[in-house]
N, C-alpha and C positions, 0 to 999 in steps of 0.2 A: 152604848157604843159610839166612837168616832167615825163618821159619813164623810169619807174623800170623793168627790167626784173627778178622779182622776185625766180621762177622756176631755170629759166636757173647757175642764181650767186650759189645758191643752189647745183646746177649739178657739174657746175663749182671746186669747193670749191678746192675737193680734188684732181683735176690734178694740180689746181696753187699753195697748198703746196708741191707737189710733183715734184714738175718743179727746175731744177739748172739754166735755163736762163728763166724768166716769160713776157710775152709777152703783158709790159705796154699798148702798141698799142691799146687792145680790152677793155680795163679797164675806158680809156676815159667818162667821161660821157659828151654825148652830147644834153645839155640844152638850145641853144642858147642863150638868153635875160634873163632865170631867172639865179640870182646871187649866190644862197646858197640851195646844193643838199646834201640831206643827209640820206644817208637809211646805217638802222641797222639791224644783226642779231646774236643772242643767241639764244643756246638750251644743255638742258642737259637732259643724256638719262642714267637710271639707269637696270641693267639686272643682277636678278640672275637665273642661272639654277643651279637647285639642289645641293645649296653650291656654286656654281662658279658663280665670282659676276667682274659685269666687267662697267667700266663709259665713258661715252662719252663725251666729251663739246668741242664745234662750237660755233665760233665765228667771225661775218666776218662787217666791216664796210667801207662805203663809202664816202668821203666826198669832195665837192666840194665846194670852195665861188669864185667869183667877182667881183673883183674893180667895181665902179659906172659907170666909161670909158669901163667895159669889155676889158680893153684891158690886164688886169694881172689877171693869175687864179692861185688858192692856191687850190691844189689835194691830198688826202690823202689815201691810200687804207692798209688796217689793216685783218691780215686772223689768224685767233686759231684755231690749232684742238688738243686734247688731248685723248687720246684712254687708257683708264688704268684699271689693271688685279690686283690680288693676286700675278701672278709671275713677277708684272713690268709692265714700259708701253710698248705696244703695236703700238703704236706712237705716236711723241711729235714733232709740228713742228709750226712756225707761221712765221710771214713773214708781215712787213712794209714797206710801200715806200711812199715816202712826194714830193711833186712835184709843183716847181716854174715855170709857163710859160710867158710867157710877147711878145704880138703882136707889131711888128713892125709898120707891112703890113697884107691886106689879103693874102699873100704869106709867108712871114719870119717871122717866130717867134724866143727868145730864151727861151732855158730852163735848169733848173739847177736841180737837184735830189738826195736826199741821198734815199739809202735802207738798210735792213738789214733781213735777213733770217738762219732760223735752223729748220735739218729736224733730225733726230736722222736716220734714213733710208741710209742715204746718205755717198756715199764717199766723198765730201765735206759739212758737217754737219751745217759748218757756215759761211755764206760769207754777210762781211758787205765792204759797196761801195760809192763812191760818184763822181758826176760827174757834167760835163756841154756840153751845144752844138746849134746846131742850128738844127731846124724842118721849110723846106717847102714841101708848097701844090703844088707837081708839075702836079696835073690833076683835074682841076674843069670845068668839063660837067655835063649837068641836070644826063645824066647816072649814069657817071663815077666821082672817086672822087680816089685821088691819095696825099699821103704823103712819105715825103722823113727826114730822119735825119742823123745826123754826132756830133755824144758825145766822150768826153776824158771822163777815168773812172781810178780814182785810189781803187782797191780794194782789202781786207786783208777777204785771205783764212782759215779755219782753220779745219784738217779734223786729227782728233783723232785714225782716222783706219789707214791713212800710218804715223800718228805721225808727220804732216809738220804743218809750218803756214809761206803761202806765201802772202808778199806784190806785187803788180802785176800793171801796169800802161797798159792798154787797152783802147784800139778803139773802139769805140761800132755806126755800120750802121745799119740800116732798111728802107725796103720799101716794103710801102701797096698798097695796088688800091681791090674799092672795084667797085662793077657793078649793080644796079639795073633796073629790067625790062620795058617798062614804064609802063603796065599795074599791076608793083607791085605784081606779083605773087612769084614772088623768089629774093631773093639779095646773092650775093656769093665777102664774104675779102679773101683774103690771104695778109702772110704777113710772110718777111723774118731779122729776124736778124742775123748781123755778127759781132763777136766782139772776134779779135784777139791782141793776145800780141806787142805790139810793139816793146819788142827787141826781139821779137819770133816768126818772121808772119805764123811757123806750124804749131805754138798752139794755137788754134782757137774753137772757140763753134759756131756752126748752129743755129737756131730754124726756122722753118719752121710751119706757123697754116692757117690751108684752113678750113672756117665757111660756111656753106649753111644755110636762114633764105627759109623758107616759110612761109607764112602768115598764117590760116585757116581764122583768121576773125578781128576783129578792133583789139582785143584785145589776141588773142589766136595765138601761133605758135609754129611747127617744127623747130629746127636745128640738123644741122650736125657736126662737130668740128675734125680735126687730127690732130696731134699734131707729129710732127716732130723732135727731140730734138740730136746733136750730139759733143761730146767733143774730141779732137782729140789727147787730153793730160793730164788724170788725178792726182790727189797723187800719185798713184798707176804706174807711168806710162805705164798707158796701155788708150786705147781708150775704148769712152762708149757713146752708142747712147738707146732710148728710144724712142718708137712709141705710140701711144694712141686713140684710137676713141671713142667721145661720140654720141649720140643719143639722145637728151631730147627735153623738150616744155616748154615753157616760154610765161609770162602772163607781157602783155605790161596792167600799169594803167593811 
């Protein structure tokens, strides 16, 4: 059965677009033997308060295609958000990620990916990258599951605020561990990303994401999501960190 978390996707969209390091691990679509899945949302909102007009556009796309033997997976994720007023854009952000996954065995997979993102509110307004690496299922138990991955990334970062364009060779390592109780009353997942530069390991980024899901019924659940992001060196030669806590509800069809 295709499972779609409609409300949780809508609630997490602002966090996805505002992040400099995105947890793709949490966006993977677990569809078992279903070969094709597509989720898409689009909304437009116009507000007029005593002549002050604001327009807002939100769009989201997630799709996955598997080969007949289920060993190859093609995954695409995209988001766009625009908030426009008479005085100018209050927010303009987009994110696009494409990934290819090849399954060698139950434990080992090869992955390659390409990604582009833009957000006018961040110090690094635009980042484009391409990379490839290996993904390992290091825990496969009844209640526990865990994945680890290591990839090479080549990225280009643009910062209008700093007036810089950086071309970086970066390593990306992640670990994720999930636990579900025997009664399935709740499940927890924790994911950690570590991305240092090859030429300067003191220049790195870290993202940790913790998620708690509590099912209320077969189709309704509540969740809590905590994100912590740290960048040891921005284009302005300063440290930067952000943290946010989201609480929401999800509908599963």
